[in-house]
C-alpha angles and dihedrals in degrees: 000000000000126000118205122222093257094055092047089051092051092050094050090048091054091050093049093047091049093051093047091047092051090049089058095045091053089072091064114103140172117250127205118187128112085342134010113258145130138273147181130233128221131174120224123175093339095311123111112221130196117216116198143142113289092225089060091060094031094189097320113150093214136034132191112236118204119194124210092260090056096255115143132225135165132231128206103219123219107182091206098168132081125272109276096033100104098214130107129182128206136182109237126218136178096030122116117258090240088068091059111049103122116102139205087260087068089058091048091054089050091053089058097047117113111237101185105125091345125162111221138182121229112200113205118190120211138154091289096052126261130336116200113211125195114233130186120210107237101175136006129192137166099286106015145020133205125227133193124208110244097209117077115246094030118106140152114283145157113300096039095088112116095028116134121227114222133210098202101315095333120103110228104171147355124238113241108161144003130233129228089248091059093259121134129225122220135195109237113250090230089066094046095046095047094052096038091053091052091051095046091051092049093045093048117094128178103210117207117254109269122227115268113276130187115272109267118247125219111259135180127002130322123273139160133220113250095181144340121201092207121064120225118270090240141325090290095060104048120155090233089063089056091052093048091047093238097112147344129280113232132177137177114276122236103076134055119262117226111195121184119198132190116223107231095187111139117243115354110033100222139140134205101173140023124189132181121193123201107169114208102252131169111259095024137077138204134240117268096218139008131211126189127201124178135195123204089210131048106253092015126129111278115242123212113256108166145330126205143164111265109249116246091228087067099242117111111181129167090200119215110327135168107296117249135183110269120164090165132023124205113201118188115195106201124209126319135259091234144000096271119100116283113247125204114188098187146334119219126202117189 
């Protein structure tokens, strides 16, 4: 059996298109927050971001992110847009880098894609993996477009919000609502990309290089971060680096940072000292005040312990105090002394 050159070319094109399409669909995830919905992952300057519908998170500070292979991550949500624009953004942690390979350029391409009469794919992630649904664009206007599922028995329903429609591997819009006729309404990618780019540019901050400082030494007892209400400034200022002692945690000023830590002390979960270091450094600022709440049981209700002004020299230290049961510690860093990003060099539990 002989294959001519044209047939070989067609077969190779099908293989390439299928591979590219699968790469785009791999960015689709399930989201669980105030509601259950969908989302899409993009990487920007080393940070993985979740894009989803704002009514899915509905003001929640954290969302669970479930990849197609069942792996779980978390996203710290930022809700950076105005009320009525149904888009929320979160910084994702604890997912493999392979789950977050799309870029902002993919959104830009989607903003330029013609939607008139287009046939799209809508990936929906669930417990069994991902289901890809064919959608036809019925109507397109300046801000939105409406799609209709092509297969009988499939229609728009709760849980689809936040899913991204794809043209090949390119995201072209996000589902935000369903119609009484089973159709589904999407926000145009041009609207998403334009406003997301503005926010990313405003949130980005190139901090000046700090003067060399001695390598931090591990102090106190082991702990891990359960959650942080403020996302890291960028990939060089992650809270995990602060815990490991390999760098500082920094976040944009303007809102309080609530950090919850789990005490990993073996045996009796107790504490007799807490210290927070925020070294005065050019280009950064410090918290104005600090509040500490502790819980004797993991998952228990935090109980107020103490609140103080944060010292200008950058070293807050309770000093040795009577030991108390503390399975988890809630540290609230309140305000900032200036408009620069707040920098936390380390937190010590002892």
